[in-house]
C-alpha positions as CSV (number, residue, x, y, z in Angstrom):
1,M,145.1,102.4,49.4
2,L,147.5,101.0,46.9
3,S,148.7,104.4,45.5
4,R,150.1,105.3,48.9
5,A,152.2,102.2,49.0
6,L,153.8,103.0,45.6
7,A,155.8,106.1,46.7
8,P,158.5,106.8,46.0
9,Q,158.1,106.3,42.2
10,V,160.8,104.5,40.3
11,E,163.5,106.4,38.5
12,A,161.9,105.9,35.1
13,A,159.0,108.1,36.1
14,E,161.3,111.1,36.0
15,R,161.5,110.7,32.3
16,L,157.8,111.5,31.9
17,R,156.1,114.8,32.1
18,P,153.7,114.6,35.0
19,I,150.0,114.6,34.2
20,P,148.6,117.9,35.7
21,L,145.9,116.9,38.1
22,L,142.9,119.1,39.1
23,D,141.9,119.7,42.7
24,W,139.1,117.2,42.6
25,Q,141.4,114.5,41.1
26,R,144.0,115.0,43.8
27,M,141.3,114.9,46.5
28,V,139.8,111.6,45.4
29,M,143.2,110.0,45.2
30,D,143.8,111.2,48.8
31,E,140.4,109.9,50.1
32,A,140.2,106.7,48.0
33,A,139.4,103.3,49.4
34,R,140.0,100.0,47.7
35,F,137.1,100.2,45.3
36,N,136.3,103.7,44.0
37,V,133.2,104.8,42.2
38,L,133.5,108.2,40.5
39,S,130.3,109.7,39.1
40,V,131.4,112.8,37.2
41,G,130.1,115.0,34.4
42,R,131.3,115.0,30.8
43,R,134.7,116.6,30.2
44,S,135.4,116.7,33.9
45,G,138.9,115.2,33.4
46,K,138.2,111.6,34.5
47,T,140.2,110.0,31.7
48,Y,143.4,111.9,32.6
49,L,142.9,110.9,36.2
50,C,142.7,107.3,35.2
51,Q,145.7,107.5,33.0
52,D,147.6,108.8,36.0
53,L,146.2,106.0,38.2
54,A,147.2,103.4,35.6
55,E,150.8,104.7,35.3
56,G,151.6,104.8,39.0
57,P,151.6,101.0,39.7
58,A,153.1,100.2,36.3
59,L,156.0,102.5,36.8
60,A,156.5,100.8,40.2
61,G,156.8,97.4,38.4
62,L,153.3,96.2,38.9
63,P,150.6,94.9,36.5
64,V,147.6,97.1,35.7
65,A,144.4,96.4,33.7
66,W,142.4,99.0,31.8
67,Y,138.9,97.9,30.8
68,A,136.5,99.8,28.5
69,P,132.9,99.1,27.4
70,T,133.8,98.6,23.7
71,Y,136.9,98.0,21.6
72,K,136.5,101.5,20.1
73,D,136.5,103.1,23.6
74,M,139.5,101.1,24.5
75,L,141.5,101.8,21.4
76,E,141.5,105.6,21.8
77,V,143.0,105.5,25.3
78,W,145.4,102.7,24.3
79,R,146.9,105.0,21.7
80,D,147.2,107.9,24.1
81,V,148.8,105.9,26.9
82,R,151.2,104.0,24.5
83,H,152.4,107.4,23.1
84,R,152.8,108.9,26.5
85,L,154.7,106.0,28.0
86,Y,157.0,105.5,25.0
87,P,160.1,106.9,26.8
88,V,159.9,104.3,29.5
89,T,158.5,101.4,27.4
90,K,160.5,98.1,26.9
91,R,158.1,96.3,24.6
92,V,154.6,96.8,23.0
93,S,152.2,94.2,21.7
94,V,149.8,95.8,19.3
95,Q,147.9,92.6,18.9
96,D,147.4,92.1,22.6
97,H,147.2,95.8,23.5
98,R,149.9,95.3,26.1
99,I,152.6,97.8,27.2
100,E,155.6,96.5,29.1
101,L,157.7,99.1,30.9
102,D,161.4,99.3,31.7
103,S,160.3,99.0,35.4
104,G,158.9,95.6,34.8
105,G,155.3,96.9,35.1
106,V,152.6,96.1,32.6
107,I,149.4,97.8,31.4
108,E,147.0,95.6,29.5
109,F,143.9,97.0,27.8
110,W,140.7,95.1,27.4
111,S,137.3,95.5,25.8
112,L,134.4,94.2,27.9
113,E,132.5,93.4,24.7
114,N,134.1,90.1,25.7
115,R,132.8,89.7,29.3
116,D,135.6,87.2,30.1
117,A,138.4,89.7,29.2
118,G,141.4,89.4,31.4
119,R,140.2,86.2,33.2
120,G,143.1,84.4,34.7
121,R,145.4,87.4,34.9
122,K,146.5,89.1,38.2
123,Y,146.6,92.8,38.6
124,A,147.5,95.4,41.2
125,R,145.0,97.9,39.9
126,A,142.0,97.7,37.5
127,V,140.6,100.8,35.9
128,I,137.1,100.3,34.5
129,D,136.5,103.3,32.3
130,E,133.0,104.6,31.5
131,A,131.7,101.9,33.9
132,A,128.1,102.9,33.6
133,M,128.1,101.8,30.0
134,I,129.1,98.2,30.8
135,P,126.2,95.7,30.8
136,R,125.9,93.7,34.0
137,L,128.7,95.6,35.6
138,M,128.2,94.1,39.1
139,E,128.4,90.5,37.6
140,V,131.4,91.3,35.4
141,F,133.3,92.8,38.3
142,S,132.4,90.0,40.8
143,L,133.1,87.1,38.5
144,V,135.9,88.3,36.2
145,I,137.7,91.4,37.4
146,R,137.6,91.1,41.2
147,P,139.4,87.7,41.2
148,T,142.3,89.2,39.3
149,L,143.0,91.6,42.2
150,I,143.4,88.9,44.8
151,D,147.2,88.2,44.5
152,Y,148.2,91.9,45.0
153,T,145.2,92.9,47.2
154,G,144.7,95.3,44.3
155,D,142.3,98.2,44.0
156,A,139.7,99.2,41.3
157,W,138.5,102.5,39.9
158,F,135.1,103.0,38.3
159,P,135.0,106.4,36.6
160,S,131.9,107.3,34.5
161,T,129.1,109.7,33.7
162,P,126.0,108.0,35.1
163,R,123.4,106.2,32.9
164,G,120.2,106.0,34.9
165,L,119.7,103.7,37.9
166,N,121.8,100.7,36.7
167,D,124.6,98.7,38.2
168,F,127.0,101.7,38.3
169,W,124.4,103.4,40.6
170,L,124.3,100.3,42.8
171,M,128.1,100.4,43.1
172,Y,127.9,104.1,43.9
173,R,125.5,103.3,46.7
174,L,128.0,100.9,48.2
175,G,130.4,103.8,48.5
176,M,127.7,105.7,50.5
177,D,127.2,102.7,52.9
178,P,129.3,103.1,56.1
179,T,129.2,99.4,56.6
180,E,131.2,99.0,53.3
181,P,134.6,100.4,54.2
182,D,136.2,99.0,51.1
183,W,134.1,101.2,48.9
184,Y,134.4,104.9,48.2
185,C,132.2,107.2,46.0
186,Y,132.5,110.7,44.7
187,S,130.2,112.8,42.5
188,A,130.9,116.1,40.8
189,P,129.5,118.1,37.8
190,S,131.5,119.0,34.7
191,S,132.3,122.4,36.2
192,V,134.9,120.8,38.5
193,N,137.2,121.2,35.4
194,P,138.2,124.8,35.4
195,T,139.9,124.5,32.0
196,L,136.6,124.2,30.2
197,P,135.9,127.3,28.0
198,D,133.6,129.9,29.6
199,G,130.0,129.6,28.6
200,E,130.2,126.1,27.2
201,L,128.2,124.5,30.0
202,D,125.5,127.2,29.7
203,A,125.4,126.6,26.0
204,A,125.0,122.9,26.6
205,R,122.0,123.5,28.9
206,R,120.2,125.3,26.1
207,T,120.5,122.3,23.7
208,M,119.7,119.5,26.2
209,T,116.6,118.4,28.0
210,D,116.6,119.0,31.7
211,L,117.0,115.3,32.5
212,R,119.9,114.9,30.0
213,Y,121.7,118.0,31.4
214,R,121.3,116.7,34.9
215,Q,122.8,113.3,33.9
216,E,125.5,114.3,31.4
217,I,126.7,117.6,33.0
218,L,125.6,117.6,36.6
219,A,126.4,113.8,37.0
220,E,123.1,113.1,38.7
221,F,121.5,109.7,38.8
222,V,118.2,110.2,37.1
223,D,115.7,107.6,36.1
224,M,114.5,108.7,32.6
225,V,112.2,105.7,32.1
226,G,108.7,106.9,31.4
227,S,109.8,110.5,31.3
228,V,110.2,111.0,27.6
229,F,107.9,113.9,26.6
230,R,107.1,116.7,29.1
231,N,105.2,120.0,28.8
232,V,102.8,118.4,26.3
233,D,99.6,120.1,27.4
234,E,101.4,123.5,27.5
235,C,102.5,123.0,23.9
236,A,99.1,121.9,22.6
237,T,98.0,125.4,21.6
238,A,98.1,125.2,17.8
239,T,95.0,125.3,15.6
240,A,94.4,123.4,12.3
241,R,94.9,125.7,9.3
242,P,94.6,125.3,5.6
243,P,97.5,126.1,3.3
244,E,98.4,129.8,3.2
245,D,100.2,131.7,0.5
246,G,103.8,132.6,1.4
247,H,104.1,130.0,4.2
248,R,106.5,127.0,4.1
249,Y,105.5,123.5,5.2
250,V,107.1,120.1,5.9
251,A,105.4,116.9,6.7
252,G,105.9,113.6,8.5
253,V,104.2,110.3,7.6
254,D,104.0,107.1,9.6
255,L,102.8,104.4,7.2
256,A,100.6,101.7,8.6
257,I,101.8,98.1,9.0
258,S,99.1,95.6,9.9
259,G,96.9,96.8,12.8
260,D,98.5,100.3,13.0
261,H,97.3,103.6,11.7
262,T,98.8,105.8,8.9
263,V,99.3,109.3,10.2
264,V,100.2,112.5,8.3
265,V,101.4,115.5,10.2
266,V,102.1,118.9,8.6
267,L,104.2,121.7,10.3
268,D,104.2,125.3,9.3
269,V,107.9,126.3,9.3
270,S,107.6,129.8,8.1
271,D,109.2,130.8,11.4
272,P,111.9,128.2,11.7
273,K,112.4,129.0,15.4
274,A,108.8,128.4,16.2
275,P,107.2,125.7,14.0
276,R,103.5,125.0,14.4
277,Q,101.5,122.0,13.6
278,V,98.6,122.8,11.2
279,Y,97.4,119.4,10.1
280,L,96.9,115.9,11.4
281,D,95.2,113.0,9.5
282,R,95.0,109.5,10.8
283,W,93.4,106.4,9.3
284,T,93.5,102.6,9.2
285,G,92.2,99.8,7.0
286,V,92.8,101.7,3.7
287,P,94.3,100.0,0.6
288,W,97.9,101.1,-0.3
289,P,96.9,103.0,-3.5
290,V,94.3,105.0,-1.6
291,Q,96.7,105.8,1.2
292,L,99.4,107.0,-1.2
293,D,96.8,109.2,-3.1
294,R,95.7,110.7,0.2
295,I,99.3,111.4,1.3
296,A,100.2,112.9,-2.0
297,E,97.1,115.1,-2.1
298,T,98.0,116.6,1.4
299,A,101.6,117.1,0.4
300,S,100.6,118.8,-2.8
301,A,98.0,121.0,-1.2
302,Y,100.5,122.3,1.4
303,H,103.3,122.5,-1.2
304,V,105.6,120.8,1.4
305,D,109.3,121.4,1.0
306,M,110.1,118.1,2.6
307,L,108.1,114.9,3.2
308,E,109.8,112.5,5.7
309,V,108.3,109.0,5.7
310,D,108.8,106.0,8.0
311,R,109.9,103.2,5.7
312,T,110.8,100.7,8.4
313,G,110.1,97.2,7.2
314,L,108.3,98.3,4.1
315,G,110.9,98.1,1.4
316,D,111.3,100.5,-1.5
317,R,108.0,100.0,-3.5
318,P,105.7,102.3,-1.4
319,F,108.3,105.2,-1.7
320,E,108.8,104.7,-5.4
321,E,105.0,104.9,-5.9
322,L,104.7,107.9,-3.6
323,G,107.6,109.6,-5.4
324,D,105.8,109.0,-8.7
325,R,102.8,110.9,-7.2
326,L,104.9,113.8,-6.0
327,P,107.3,114.7,-8.8
328,G,109.7,117.5,-7.8
329,R,108.9,117.2,-4.1
330,Q,111.6,116.3,-1.6
331,L,110.8,112.8,-0.2
332,W,113.0,111.2,2.5
333,G,112.5,107.6,3.7
334,V,113.7,106.9,7.2
335,A,114.3,103.3,8.4
336,F,114.2,103.6,12.2
337,N,117.0,102.1,14.2
338,N,117.9,102.7,17.9
339,A,120.4,105.4,17.1
340,N,118.4,107.6,14.7
341,K,115.2,107.1,16.7
342,Q,116.9,108.2,19.9
343,G,118.1,111.3,18.2
344,M,114.6,112.2,16.9
345,V,113.0,111.4,20.3
346,Q,115.5,113.6,22.1
347,A,115.1,116.5,19.6
348,L,111.3,116.4,19.9
349,A,111.5,116.1,23.7
350,L,113.7,119.2,23.8
351,A,111.4,121.2,21.6
352,L,108.4,120.4,23.7
353,E,110.2,121.0,27.0
354,Q,111.4,124.4,25.8
355,G,108.0,125.2,24.3
356,S,109.5,125.9,20.8
357,L,107.0,123.7,19.0
358,A,103.2,124.2,19.1
359,I,101.1,121.1,18.4
360,L,97.5,120.4,17.8
361,P,95.5,119.5,20.9
362,D,94.3,116.3,19.2
363,P,93.4,113.9,22.1
364,V,94.9,110.9,20.4
365,Q,98.2,112.6,19.6
366,V,98.4,114.2,23.1
367,G,97.7,110.8,24.7
368,E,100.3,109.0,22.7
369,L,102.9,111.7,23.6
370,K,102.1,111.4,27.3
371,A,102.2,107.6,27.3
372,Y,105.4,107.2,25.3
373,E,108.0,105.2,27.2
374,A,111.7,104.6,27.4
375,D,112.9,101.2,28.4
376,R,116.4,100.8,29.6
377,L,118.5,97.9,28.0
378,P,121.1,96.0,30.0
379,S,123.7,98.1,28.2
380,G,122.3,101.3,29.7
381,K,120.9,102.5,26.4
382,F,117.2,103.1,25.8
383,T,114.6,102.0,23.4
384,Y,111.5,104.1,22.8
385,S,107.9,103.0,22.1
386,A,104.3,103.1,23.1
387,P,103.3,100.9,26.1
388,G,102.4,97.4,25.3
389,G,99.2,97.1,23.3
390,Q,99.1,100.9,22.5
391,H,99.9,103.0,19.4
392,D,102.6,105.5,18.8
393,D,101.8,106.4,15.2
394,C,101.1,110.1,15.9
395,V,104.4,110.3,17.8
396,S,106.3,108.8,14.9
397,A,104.7,111.1,12.4
398,L,105.3,114.2,14.5
399,M,109.0,113.2,15.1
400,L,109.5,112.8,11.4
401,A,107.9,116.1,10.6
402,Y,110.0,117.9,13.3
403,D,113.1,116.1,11.9
404,A,112.3,117.5,8.5
405,A,111.8,120.9,10.0
406,S,115.2,120.7,11.5
407,S,116.9,119.6,8.3
408,E,116.8,122.8,6.3
409,P,118.3,123.3,3.7
410,W,116.7,120.1,2.4
411,G,118.8,117.8,0.3
412,P,118.0,115.7,-2.7
413,A,115.1,113.2,-2.7
414,A,115.9,109.8,-1.3
415,Y,113.8,106.6,-1.4
């Protein structure tokens, strides 16, 4: 491995305070092959390891590349490394994100938002940080990064928390294959970092779904496609109830666009730790004025504290008209995007998995929840929706209602 060939370090290294390595970090450096895939949990210390890996060849006078999935990811590490190497730095190019050391070594930082980043360079080592987040990782490595390592017979490191069964997983499997001696893999949970505060990982378990915990903390490769909502039948124990004095309510509304259904869901949040669904209404083919009247009547009957409405693709007019029908009520319009939808999906999934939300055993609603899918994008992120040709209106309304229930104290009205 390249790092063994670098000892002893150049004199300049003595002017730096050594990065304190953990036991697992020292172990993987001792066991490493040419291409090293590290699947480790969040806050395990992978970034500090990679900083040490980048410094070693550079201090010995060799060129090193640091790749990150996005410019933002790259910028944070660039600042840290630049500050740390200041005592042994000869020249810095802020524009090119290039650090030249007194030893003659160089570290160049690249964002793989440009998939051709670093093409034409030559490096003794490449660090591909958060590798699981890089779209088409195998292709980028084979066509762009791997050729830059030829001149120095350089090595590469792929540290990351896993993101499903994507290219990072395929690379990890190469490390498990005895017929691929150039590849090494290592997996460890976040707990390999003994400096984490006591109880923090247990606290994380209470606020994450089982699959998310296994992926983010235990560093397991889990395929979450199709496994969005679990424990649905066990949570379908609520009964429809009329408005009751002294109770507090919130509602979620998914407004119909052509071919879909408008759905209204009301949750009783009198016990904020155990909200219960008490109302579900669903219809299609109804004119806008009648729909808005129907929604307003339900919200008024239950004296809802917050009405959260899907406004995606509908503009402002429906919400202005609904606001006119509900003076003094809190009305919040949500335009779904991948980021806020993912947060709502995960919050609802966690509530169902933990059994903290009771829902009505309505067969349409239960069926939509069970069928709801996650599709993995090339970036490793997920999109959420009903299977092709099916509806998810009940799911959307329930997500919005649960989001409203989680937003107390409620803020000012928004349209």
